[in-house]
N, C-alpha and C positions, 0 to 999 in steps of 0.2 A: 861890791854893790853900790848901785846908785843912791843917791841923796836920799830918795825918797822912801828904798826900802831899809836903809838905815833907820830913818825916822819912824818907818813902821815897824820895825825889829827894837826900839828903842819904848815906843809908845805900849807895844804889847808886850814887852818883858816887865815894863812896871805895872801895867794892868793885871798881869798875871801874877806878879810880886803879891798887889794887892786882893787877890783874889784867895791868896794863901790864909788870908785872916779868918775865913770861912771854913772852918776845918770841924770833923766829927770824926770817932769811931764806927764803924761800921758793922765789927765784929765783937763781940762783949768782952769775948777771951782773949783777944789781942790788942787792946784796947790801945797801943802804941801805934798802930796803925788806923791812921786817920783819911779820911776822904776830904780833898780840898777839890775845887774847879779849877784850879789853875792850870792843869796842863790842858786842859781843852782851847787855851789860847794859843798855847806853844802846839800842840795839835792841827789847828786852824792854819798858825803860820805856813809852817811845813806844806800841808794840802794846799795853801794856795800860792806862795812864793817857792819851794822848794825846800832843801834839807839843809844847807847852809842857815840862810834867814830864819828857820826853825830852832836850829840847834844855838844859834847867837841868842834867840829871844829867851831859851832854857838857861843859856850861861848867865845872861842879864836877870833874870828871875833869882836864880841860886845866889848870886852874888849880893843880891838886894838882901834875899832870906837869911844872910850871915848875920845882917844886923837885927833879925827879926829872933832867930835859932830858939825856937820851941824847945818844948819837951825832950825832944829829939837830939838838940844841940847838932854840932858839927857832922856827926854821924847821919843823923838825920837828912840833914841837908845834900852828904854825899851820897847815902843810899835813893834819895829822890832824884837828884842829879845822873846818876846812873840807871835809873829805871828808866827814867823820863830818856834818855839818850839811848837806851835798848829798843825803846818803845817808836819813838818816831825814826831810826834807823830800818828797824824790821820794816813799818810801816810804809816808808820809802820807797825802800829797797820794792818790797810788793807791789805796790802801786805804779811804781816805773818802769820794772824787769819783768816780774811775773802777769801783772796785768789783772789780777781779779776783781773780784765785784770788791765794792768797798767795805760792805759789813762783813763778808770773808776776812779782809786783809785787817780789819777793825779785831775780830775774834782771834786769829792768827798772833796778829802783834801781842795781844793781851795775854794769852795764853803764853808765849814765849817771856814776855816780861816778867810774868810771873814765876816762871823756872829762872830768869834770872835774878831776882829778888830773894826767892827762896836761897840761892845758893850765896849771896852777898848776907842775907841775915844769919843764916847756919855760920860762916866760917868768920864773916868781918865784925856783922852790927852788935850781935847778941854780944858775941865775947868780949868785945871791947867795951860796951856800954852796961854790960852786968857785971862783969869781971868773972864770969864764969863759962865752963864750956853749954853749947847751946843745948846738949843732951841734957844737962843738971838743970838749966833753965825749963825747960818745955815740961819736965816730969816735976820740977817746984810748983808748975802754976796748974799740974794735972792732967796735962793730956801726951799724947806718945807723939812721937815725931813725924809718923806717917799723917794725923789728925794736925801737926803743925804744918806740915808741906801742904796739906789741902787746904787750910785755911789762908795761908799765906798766897798760894795761885789762886784761891777764891777772892780774897781781898782786890790780889792787883788788877785780876779780869773784870772786877765788878767797877773798878777806880778808871782804868783806862777804857773801857768799853762807853761808861756813862762817858767819860771825857771826849771819847771820838762820836758819843752820839751828838753831847753839844755842838763839839765842831762841825758835823755834817749838817746839823739844823741851821747853824750860822753862816755854813758856806752858801745852802740853798737862799737863806733869807737877806743874805747880805749880798751877794752876788761878789765877793771879794774876788773868785776865780778869774772871773772877765776882767776884772779890775788888772789883777794882776797880770793876767795874759797880753790885755792891751797896753799895760804900760811897759813890760818886757819886749815888745815889738816895736815900740817909738826906738 
């Protein structure tokens, strides 16, 4: 990466980390799933500069987040990192190889990320964090596994679709794509 891109990745990674302080649960039954707008800047960098700058922006945000480690601790950071990677990978592949409408790309990427996040929650995060099988945890909070799946899918859809919408708006208003294309041609 050129020096300008490295600087942009660093700046957006740090700004993305700062946005993690704005977090709130959006599904009352699963208060540990919290929305924050930090991934919108990672999506912005991915859409404007490509996969690797977006990925490294995510790495910087995740590294800085280790020092903040909220309620979810390292498990939450790992989950966010893997979900973010799944999202930007899917989005980048759809944008560059399938070439669908951006809004369709956002929907597909959000849904696939929800499925990945469900698998991670089911097999890794909940058993490690609660020290009990996911089925027991889910029954303890009084919902079925099917409802749990739908809620995790819904949360991730909302999170990544809203983050994508913010990025889409910022891309249009800031013209970062034309700046990125101009600089990459130099």
